[in-house]
Structure formats: C-alpha cells, structure tokens
C-alpha positions in Angstrom: 12.0 5.4 14.0 8.6 5.9 15.6 9.0 6.5 19.3 7.4 3.8 21.4 5.6 4.9 24.6 7.5 4.8 27.8 6.3 1.8 29.7 6.5 3.6 33.1 4.5 6.6 31.9 0.9 6.5 30.6 0.9 6.8 26.8 -0.7 9.8 25.2 -3.5 9.4 22.7 -1.1 10.5 19.9 1.5 8.0 20.9 -1.0 5.2 20.9 -2.4 6.2 17.5 1.2 6.5 16.1 2.0 3.0 17.4 -1.2 1.6 15.8 -0.4 3.3 12.5 3.1 1.9 12.5 1.8 -1.6 13.3 -0.7 -1.4 10.4 1.9 -0.3 7.9 4.3 -3.0 9.0 1.5 -5.7 8.8 0.6 -4.7 5.3 4.3 -4.6 4.2 4.9 -8.0 5.8 1.8 -9.6 4.2 2.9 -8.2 0.8 6.4 -9.6 1.2 5.0 -12.9 2.4 2.8 -13.2 -0.7 5.8 -12.3 -2.9 7.7 -15.3 -1.4 10.2 -13.0 0.4 9.1 -14.3 3.8 8.0 -17.8 4.8 4.3 -18.4 5.5 4.0 -18.4 9.3 2.0 -21.6 9.5 3.6 -23.7 6.8 7.1 -22.2 6.6 6.8 -22.4 2.8 7.3 -19.6 0.4 4.1 -18.4 -1.2 3.7 -16.4 -4.4 0.5 -14.6 -5.0 1.0 -11.4 -7.1 -2.6 -10.3 -6.9 -2.7 -10.7 -3.1 0.6 -8.9 -2.7 -0.6 -6.1 -5.0 -3.7 -5.6 -2.8 -1.5 -5.0 0.3 0.7 -2.6 -1.7 -2.4 -0.8 -2.9 -3.5 -0.4 0.7 -0.2 1.1 1.6 -0.5 3.5 -1.3 -4.0 4.4 -0.2 -2.7 5.2 3.3 0.0 7.4 1.6 -2.6 9.3 -0.4 -5.2 9.6 2.4 -2.7 10.7 5.2 -0.7 13.1 3.1 0.3 16.1 5.3 -1.0 14.4 8.5 1.9 12.2 9.4 4.9 12.8 11.6 8.3 12.7 9.8 8.9 9.2 11.3 5.5 7.9 10.2 6.1 9.3 6.7 9.5 7.7 6.5 8.2 4.3 7.7 5.4 4.4 5.1 7.8 5.5 2.3 10.3 2.8 3.1 7.6 0.2 3.2 6.2 1.3 -0.1 9.6 1.3 -1.8 10.6 -2.1 -0.4 7.3 -3.8 -1.3 7.2 -2.2 -4.8 10.7 -3.3 -5.6 10.0 -6.8 -4.4 6.8 -6.9 -6.5 8.6 -5.8 -9.6 11.4 -8.3 -9.0 9.0 -11.2 -8.5 6.7 -10.2 -11.3 9.7 -10.0 -13.6 10.8 -13.5 -12.7 7.3 -14.8 -13.3 7.0 -13.2 -16.8 8.4 -14.7 -20.0 12.0 -13.8 -20.6 12.3 -11.9 -17.3 10.3 -9.0 -18.6 8.1 -7.1 -16.1 4.4 -7.2 -16.9 2.6 -3.9 -17.5 0.6 -4.4 -14.3 3.8 -4.2 -12.3 4.9 -0.8 -13.6 1.6 1.1 -13.8 0.7 3.3 -10.8 -1.0 1.3 -8.1 -3.9 3.8 -7.7 -4.9 5.6 -10.9 -6.6 8.9 -11.0 -10.0 8.9 -12.5 -10.3 10.2 -16.1 -11.5 13.7 -16.7 -15.2 14.0 -17.4 -16.1 14.7 -21.0 -16.7 18.4 -21.7 -19.8 18.2 -23.9 -23.2 19.2 -22.4 -25.1 15.9 -22.9 -22.5 13.8 -21.1 -22.8 16.0 -18.0 -26.6 15.6 -17.7 -27.3 12.5 -15.7 -30.6 13.3 -14.2 -33.5 15.5 -15.2 -36.6 16.4 -13.4 -40.0 16.2 -15.1 -43.2 17.5 -13.4 
C-alpha cells in the first residue's frame, strides 16, 4: 500500500508525488472498469460498455508502466501491476462476451502497446533526405 502523508507533519515532495501517481493510476483503472460495465456511471448509475474507451485507459496504464520502469517504489509498482492485471482481465472478459460464441477478439489479446517494426536493412530505404547544392 502506498503510504499516505501524515496529516500532522508536512508532506515531503516524494510523498506528494507518490500520492498523485497513485491517484492517477486508480483514476485510469476506475475509468476503464466503468467503461467495461464493471462499475456504474457516476451520473446515471447505469452500466456502460465502451471497449475502445476502456482500451484507451488500459493503454495509458501500460504507457505508465513502460515509461516509469525502474523509477517506482515497490508499492507504486505493485499498485500499477494490480491495476493492469485487473483491467486487462475485465477487458478480456467483456470483449469475450461481446464477441460471437464467446470468443475473445484478436484486439483483446494482442499487446496493448506494440513495439515498432525494425527498419529495413537495404541502403535505399534508409535514405530519407539528401542534400543537393
């Protein structure tokens, strides 16, 4: 669990940043779960299903995982990992229910953030710009 600042002592900069990080991770996870119909919409109280919207929030969590690798405390890392596992599993479950025959669409099982393909090795494809005087 991420330690919350002691209300009687002034919070350090690291404690404030850690609390903001935890809040952002939880917001993204809650939005993804809401868009997967796992939580009611706060204004309407109705379940909403928007796979593309949910995927966007899960992608944002994955981006945080990639960009903060090696820079998180163990508690922050655990919170992020638990949020990713929970939202991914909910996504696969809902996407499977939405598909024909209960099968999970390919979009649900492919990695959320794909690595760019390797550049072609031939000489002409590497030349993008040339100077002429």
